[in-house]
C-alpha positions as CSV (number, residue, x, y, z in Angstrom):
1,X,-38.1,31.0,13.4
2,X,-34.8,29.2,12.8
3,X,-33.9,26.0,13.4
4,X,-31.7,25.5,16.6
5,X,-29.1,22.6,16.3
6,X,-28.7,20.6,19.3
7,X,-25.5,19.1,20.3
8,X,-25.9,15.7,21.2
9,X,-23.1,13.8,23.3
10,X,-22.4,10.5,22.8
11,X,-23.2,8.0,25.5
12,X,-21.4,4.9,24.4
13,X,-17.5,4.0,24.0
14,X,-18.0,3.5,20.3
15,X,-19.7,6.9,19.4
16,X,-17.3,8.6,21.5
17,X,-14.5,7.0,19.2
18,X,-16.4,8.0,16.2
19,X,-16.7,11.5,17.3
20,X,-13.0,11.6,17.9
21,X,-12.1,10.0,14.5
22,X,-14.0,13.1,12.9
23,X,-12.3,15.9,14.8
24,X,-10.0,18.0,13.1
25,X,-6.2,17.1,13.6
26,X,-2.8,18.9,12.9
27,X,-1.8,15.9,11.0
28,X,-4.6,14.5,9.2
29,X,-5.1,10.5,8.2
30,X,-5.0,9.5,4.6
31,X,-7.9,10.7,2.8
32,X,-10.8,8.5,2.1
33,X,-12.4,8.2,-1.5
34,X,-15.9,7.4,-2.4
35,X,-16.6,5.6,-5.9
36,X,-20.1,6.3,-7.2
37,X,-22.1,4.8,-10.2
38,X,-24.5,7.2,-12.0
39,X,-27.7,6.1,-13.5
40,X,-26.4,5.3,-16.7
41,X,-22.8,3.7,-17.2
42,X,-20.9,2.0,-19.7
43,X,-18.7,-0.9,-19.0
44,X,-15.5,0.9,-20.2
45,X,-15.7,3.8,-17.5
46,X,-17.1,1.2,-14.9
47,X,-13.7,-0.9,-15.2
48,X,-11.8,2.0,-15.2
49,X,-13.1,3.0,-11.8
50,X,-12.7,-0.5,-10.7
51,X,-8.8,-0.4,-11.7
52,X,-8.2,3.0,-9.8
53,X,-10.4,1.4,-6.8
54,X,-7.8,-1.7,-6.8
55,X,-4.7,0.7,-6.9
56,X,-6.1,3.0,-4.1
57,X,-6.9,0.4,-1.6
58,X,-7.5,0.6,1.2
59,X,-8.3,4.2,1.5
60,X,-11.4,3.9,-0.8
61,X,-14.9,2.8,-0.6
62,X,-17.0,1.4,-3.5
63,X,-20.8,2.2,-3.5
64,X,-22.8,-0.5,-5.0
65,X,-26.0,1.1,-6.0
66,X,-26.4,3.5,-8.9
67,X,-27.2,6.8,-8.1
68,X,-29.3,9.3,-10.1
69,X,-26.7,12.0,-9.7
70,X,-25.3,14.7,-12.2
71,X,-22.6,16.4,-10.2
72,X,-22.1,19.4,-12.5
73,X,-26.0,20.2,-12.1
74,X,-26.5,19.3,-8.4
75,X,-23.7,18.3,-6.0
76,X,-25.6,18.3,-2.9
77,X,-26.3,14.8,-2.9
78,X,-22.4,13.7,-3.0
79,X,-21.8,16.7,-0.2
80,X,-24.1,14.5,1.9
81,X,-22.2,11.3,1.1
82,X,-18.9,13.0,1.8
83,X,-20.1,14.1,5.2
84,X,-21.6,10.9,6.3
85,X,-18.8,8.8,5.3
86,X,-16.3,11.4,6.2
87,X,-14.4,11.2,2.8
88,X,-13.2,14.4,1.0
89,X,-12.4,12.6,-2.1
90,X,-14.9,11.3,-4.7
91,X,-14.7,9.6,-8.1
92,X,-18.0,9.0,-10.6
93,X,-18.8,6.8,-13.3
94,X,-21.3,8.3,-15.9
95,X,-22.3,7.8,-19.3
96,X,-24.4,9.3,-22.2
97,X,-24.9,9.8,-25.9
98,X,-23.3,13.6,-25.3
99,X,-20.5,12.7,-23.0
100,X,-19.8,9.0,-23.6
101,X,-17.7,7.1,-21.1
102,X,-17.5,10.2,-18.6
103,X,-15.3,10.1,-15.7
104,X,-15.5,12.8,-12.8
105,X,-13.2,13.0,-10.0
106,X,-13.4,15.9,-7.3
107,X,-12.4,16.8,-3.6
108,X,-14.1,18.6,-1.0
109,X,-13.3,21.3,1.8
110,X,-15.5,21.5,5.1
111,X,-17.8,18.9,3.2
112,X,-18.5,21.5,0.3
113,X,-17.2,21.1,-3.5
114,X,-13.8,22.6,-3.9
115,X,-12.5,21.1,-7.2
116,X,-14.0,19.0,-9.7
117,X,-12.9,17.7,-13.4
118,X,-14.5,15.7,-16.1
119,X,-12.8,13.5,-18.2
120,X,-13.8,11.4,-21.4
121,X,-12.0,7.7,-21.4
122,X,-10.3,6.6,-24.7
123,X,-8.1,4.1,-25.6
124,X,-8.7,2.2,-22.4
125,X,-6.9,-1.3,-21.6
126,X,-7.9,-2.8,-18.2
127,X,-5.6,-4.1,-15.4
128,X,-6.4,-7.6,-16.1
129,X,-5.6,-7.4,-19.8
130,X,-1.7,-7.3,-18.9
131,X,-0.5,-10.7,-18.2
132,X,2.6,-9.3,-15.9
133,X,3.3,-9.7,-12.3
134,X,1.4,-7.1,-10.4
135,X,2.4,-4.9,-7.3
136,X,1.5,-5.3,-3.6
137,X,-1.7,-3.8,-2.4
138,X,-1.5,-0.4,-0.6
139,X,1.8,0.6,-2.1
140,X,2.3,4.5,-2.4
141,X,2.7,5.4,-5.9
142,X,5.2,7.8,-7.3
143,X,3.8,10.2,-9.4
144,X,5.6,11.5,-12.5
145,X,4.0,14.5,-14.2
146,X,5.0,14.9,-18.1
147,X,4.5,18.3,-20.2
148,X,5.1,21.9,-20.0
149,X,1.7,22.5,-19.5
150,X,1.4,21.1,-15.8
151,X,3.7,24.2,-14.9
152,X,2.4,27.1,-17.8
153,X,-1.3,26.5,-17.5
154,X,-3.6,27.4,-14.8
155,X,-6.2,24.7,-15.5
156,X,-3.6,21.7,-16.0
157,X,-1.7,23.2,-12.7
158,X,-5.1,22.6,-10.8
159,X,-5.7,19.2,-12.3
160,X,-2.0,18.2,-11.0
161,X,-2.8,19.1,-7.7
162,X,-6.1,17.2,-7.7
163,X,-4.4,14.2,-9.1
164,X,-1.5,14.2,-6.5
165,X,-4.4,14.9,-3.6
166,X,-6.4,11.7,-5.1
167,X,-3.3,9.4,-4.7
168,X,-1.6,10.5,-1.7
169,X,-1.4,8.5,1.1
170,X,0.4,8.4,4.7
171,X,3.4,11.1,4.7
172,X,6.6,8.7,4.6
173,X,9.5,9.7,7.1
174,X,11.9,7.0,5.7
175,X,11.8,5.6,2.6
176,X,13.1,1.7,1.7
177,X,14.5,1.2,-1.7
178,X,12.6,-2.1,-2.0
179,X,9.5,-0.7,-1.1
180,X,9.4,1.5,-4.4
181,X,7.4,-0.4,-6.8
182,X,4.8,1.2,-8.5
183,X,4.7,4.5,-10.9
184,X,1.9,6.5,-12.1
185,X,2.8,8.6,-15.3
186,X,0.7,11.5,-16.3
187,X,1.4,13.2,-19.7
188,X,-0.2,16.3,-20.4
189,X,-0.9,16.9,-24.2
190,X,-3.5,19.6,-25.8
191,X,-6.7,18.7,-24.1
192,X,-5.8,15.4,-23.2
193,X,-3.9,13.7,-20.4
194,X,-2.3,10.2,-21.0
195,X,-2.2,7.8,-17.9
196,X,0.2,5.0,-17.5
197,X,1.0,2.7,-14.6
198,X,4.3,1.0,-14.3
199,X,5.9,-1.6,-11.9
200,X,9.5,-0.9,-10.9
201,X,12.0,-3.6,-11.3
202,X,15.3,-3.3,-9.6
203,X,18.1,-5.1,-11.6
204,X,21.8,-5.8,-10.6
205,X,24.5,-3.3,-11.9
206,X,28.4,-2.8,-11.6
207,X,27.6,0.2,-8.9
208,X,25.9,0.2,-5.7
209,X,23.1,2.0,-7.5
210,X,20.5,-0.7,-8.9
211,X,19.5,-0.6,-12.6
212,X,16.2,0.6,-12.9
213,X,13.5,-1.0,-15.4
214,X,10.0,-0.2,-15.8
215,X,7.1,-2.8,-17.0
216,X,3.9,-1.4,-17.8
217,X,0.9,-3.2,-15.8
218,X,-2.1,-1.0,-16.6
219,X,-4.4,0.5,-16.3
220,X,-3.9,2.5,-19.5
221,X,-6.2,5.4,-20.5
222,X,-6.2,8.8,-22.4
223,X,-8.2,11.2,-20.7
224,X,-9.8,14.0,-22.5
225,X,-10.4,17.0,-20.5
226,X,-14.0,18.1,-20.6
227,X,-15.9,20.3,-17.9
228,X,-14.2,21.5,-14.8
229,X,-15.4,23.4,-11.8
230,X,-12.5,25.0,-9.8
231,X,-12.6,26.9,-6.5
232,X,-11.6,30.5,-6.3
233,X,-8.3,31.5,-5.6
234,X,-9.4,32.9,-2.1
235,X,-10.9,29.7,-1.1
236,X,-8.3,27.6,-2.5
237,X,-5.5,29.5,-0.6
238,X,-8.0,28.9,2.6
239,X,-7.9,25.4,1.9
240,X,-4.2,25.0,1.5
241,X,-3.4,27.1,4.6
242,X,-1.3,25.2,7.1
243,X,-1.8,25.5,10.9
244,X,0.3,27.8,13.2
245,X,1.3,24.7,15.1
246,X,3.1,23.1,12.0
247,X,4.9,25.9,10.7
248,X,8.7,26.0,11.3
249,X,9.7,29.1,12.8
250,X,12.6,30.8,10.8
251,X,15.8,31.1,13.0
252,X,17.1,34.6,12.7
253,X,21.1,34.9,11.2
254,X,21.4,31.2,10.5
255,X,21.9,30.3,6.8
256,X,22.6,27.1,4.8
257,X,24.6,26.8,1.9
258,X,24.1,24.5,-1.2
259,X,26.2,22.0,0.4
260,X,24.3,21.6,3.4
261,X,26.9,23.3,5.6
262,X,25.2,25.6,8.5
263,X,26.6,29.1,9.2
264,X,25.8,31.5,11.9
265,X,25.9,35.2,12.2
266,X,27.1,37.0,15.3
267,X,26.4,40.9,15.7
268,X,29.2,42.4,18.5
269,X,28.8,45.7,19.4
270,X,31.8,48.2,19.1
271,X,34.9,46.9,21.2
272,X,37.5,49.5,23.0
273,X,40.9,47.2,22.6
274,X,42.4,49.3,25.1
275,X,40.5,48.7,27.9
276,X,40.0,44.9,27.3
277,X,41.4,43.0,30.2
278,X,43.5,40.6,28.5
279,X,46.0,38.1,29.9
280,X,49.1,39.6,31.7
281,X,52.6,38.7,30.5
282,X,55.8,40.2,31.2
283,X,56.9,40.5,27.4
284,X,53.8,42.6,26.5
285,X,54.6,45.1,29.5
286,X,55.8,48.5,28.3
287,X,59.2,49.7,29.6
288,X,59.6,53.0,31.6
289,X,61.3,54.2,28.4
290,X,58.4,53.5,26.3
291,X,56.1,55.0,28.9
292,X,58.2,58.4,29.1
293,X,58.3,58.8,25.4
294,X,54.6,58.1,25.1
295,X,54.2,60.9,27.8
296,X,56.4,63.3,25.8
297,X,54.6,62.9,22.7
298,X,51.2,63.8,24.3
299,X,52.6,66.8,25.9
300,X,54.1,68.0,22.8
301,X,50.8,67.3,21.1
302,X,48.9,69.6,23.5
303,X,51.5,72.1,23.3
304,X,51.1,72.7,19.6
305,X,47.1,72.8,20.3
306,X,47.9,75.6,22.5
307,X,50.3,77.9,20.3
308,X,48.4,80.7,18.6
309,X,48.6,80.2,15.1
310,X,50.0,83.0,12.6
311,X,48.0,84.1,9.6
312,X,50.0,85.7,6.7
313,X,48.5,88.4,4.8
314,X,48.3,86.9,0.8
315,X,48.4,90.6,-0.5
316,X,51.9,91.4,0.7
């Protein structure tokens, strides 16, 4: 016999609000991220996850206890945590002799694993080691991807999509120039991704556009690509599908050029200009002589049509 799932309705106002927060929406809120520690970790990868935690605040939660979880062998415990805390993104710090300073990040779709990537952390420099002015908390970073591999290689293309999803925040309708403070740069090399973090400084210039300078604030790390587990093309396409209510309907016969000018095309049927009623004007009226000459032309053309045609014999 199968287990019958009961639908338990909330009895308190707090329970109703919790269920409403979990309901699907046309425009989802900023995705939450969970940070895990494995059974064995190193100080390097733990500090690296803490630095990412500081950059992603407040849409991130740090789990304090160590968990005996190996995500590439059994992902079920992480899926349960993701369902419990309604967090589709996760990061995990691991360490062993075979894979030292191991960093895993991934995402869920409908509380099941969609994509997961494993990196090795090398040449790491902490956020606190950079003795410079830091950025404000909760700032949405600008993401810069350098290297042809992000466009030409399928694996790096999925990694790029995962990184964008990891650091994405609320959609900004308007941008204030002074609000652009943070840049995260990812440079793709062969089997390695270089992570750099900069603070944007706006300096005076002779024009209306300020002069921009970048100052490295950390963290700095070289991420060596190790194992990955990506979703199939059909599942990935289904996860990226937009609801019909958000799709912009294309208007027919309207086009826009490169300068932003909108053009419209109107389809008009065949017009009989002679029968169109126009404004009556004395100067456009036909005289009696013009009318009589037109009648004579019509009569002559009909007479010529009625006359029998003579056929000459070419042999004569």
